[in-house]
C-alpha positions, 0 to 999 in steps of 0.5 A: 220098519222092515227092509222090505217096507223101506224098499217098497216105499223108495221104489214108490217115491221114484215111481211117482217122481219120475211121472211127475217130473214131465207133468209140467212139460206136457201141456206146454209141449201140446201147445207148442205143437198146436194141439187143441185141449181134445187132442190133449185129453185123447192122450190121457184116454189112451193111457187110461183105456188100456190101464182098465183092460191090463190092471186085473191081468197084471194083479191076477197073475201076480197072485199066481206068479208072485209079486216080485216078477210082476213088479220087476216086469212093470218097472223094466218095461215102463222104463223102456217105453219112456226111453221110447217116448224120449225118441218119438216125433210123430203124434201117432208114435206118441200115442202108440207109446202112450198105449204101451205104457198103459199096458205095463205101467202098474208098478204102484198097484204091484207095490201096494199088493206086495205090502199087503202080502207081508203085513197082517191085515189090520196093519194094511191101512196104516202101511198103505197110508205110509206108502202113499205119503212116501210116494207122494213126496215124489210129486213134490220134488218131481215137478220142481225139477221138471219145471227146469228141464228144457223139453218133454223128450229130455224129461222122458229120457230121465224118467226112463233111466229112473225107472231102469234104476228102480227096476235094477235096485228092485232086482237086488233088494226085493225078496219073493213075497208069500204066495197067497194062491194054493198050488192047486190053483196053479191052473189060473196061469192059463186063465184068459183076461175074461176069466180073471175079470170073472173071477171077482165077485163083482156083486159083492163089491158093486156099491164100492167100485161104482162109488170110487168110479163116480168119485175118481171121475169127478177128481179126474175131470178136473185134474186131468186138464188142470195144467192146461186150464192154469196155462190158458186162464192165468198165463202161468209158465212151466215153472209156475205150473210145476210149483203148484204141482209140487205143493199138490204133492206136498199135500198128498203126501201129508195126507198119507200120515193122516190115514191112520189117525182118521181110521181109528177116530172113525172106528175104522168105518172107511165107507163113512169117511168116504161120505165126508170126503166126497161131500167136501170135495163136491163143495170144493169144486163149486168153490173152485167154479165161483173163484177167480182169484189165483190165490183163492184157487191154490187154497182150494186146490189144497183142500181138493188134493187133501180130500181126493188123496184121503178118498183114494186110500180109504177107498182101497181099505174099504174094498180089501176089507170085504175080500179074501186075503187070497185075492189081494192082487186081483182086487188091487188090479180091479181097483186099478181098472176102476180107476183107469176107467175114469182116467180113460174117460175124463181127459177126453171128456174134459177136453170136450167140455173145455171146448164148450167152456173152460170151467164147465168140468168143474161143474160136472165134477161137483155133481158127480162127487155129490153122487159119490157121497150118496153111494158110499153113504149106502155102502156104509149102511149096508156094512153096518146092517152086515155087522148087526146081523153078525152081531145077532 
């Protein structure tokens, strides 16, 4: 394992460790201030909506200006915004800070693009699987520590310091990545956001992006308000929510080490694997809806986290396998935006559905996951047909 890989893995771990540390505090913080599930969801929507716009822009500019500069910028600015969040008291300033975070928090995207630059194409799935596993370990430790932090504001302050520390470490340890854009294309520096969106051949990826959007919406609709639901339905404390979040982080980390073997077992057909993951997720959502015992819920959450993590990893490979090496940053940014569309919609949609019935988002998620499996089945058949034409 090279120094670059180790550095990227550690930075990914610190990123998710800092973010997950404040997760147990968010729902409690909103409830203590008397806000409804709708307002809680609106906070997530603010973040996700801005991520949608800024994702391809960040990725596209990293193709031109270099991964290192954009990675450092993402870490430094994220740290500054988290420190700002630790100081705000009004709900208006909180939403402004969340919007700022949505614009600049592309640390995971930049690190993935960085690793793809520095590794051969046939190693992308393996290296991204390891990255996902080690990064997700931050979700094991972070909530456990966050459960013992006294306030949301203190958690944001600590998270901000972690991001600044990670940025300084990246500044010292990350080398410049390989420039994948030719010098003749440097005029892209002056492209607008609209031009960057247009540079992506959307028709080539429509099935994969659509499937990712539907599945990410299914997962996000259930997960975005999970802490709030556990708190209201089972009267769980901050510590107990933190323990469940850590368990899910452990499963997510373990799933990263399964990506390589599963990819080999299914003949490197990511779309077919996505069909299986989506179908199992749909069944899991139905079982989560009918289950009333907390122990059963926790067991089903393990299955939910495992297959949603695998789907995220294989979704990235499915898109990159169709794309050109020169646009890796832009494609990663586009993938981030597709996921961010769901993150922009699901929190507020989940809040609205929970106002109707607390478990209604779970049923909607089951239906969406089923639709996702159908879309990925179409993509798998399409890939088989293309391979057949090339063979002929």
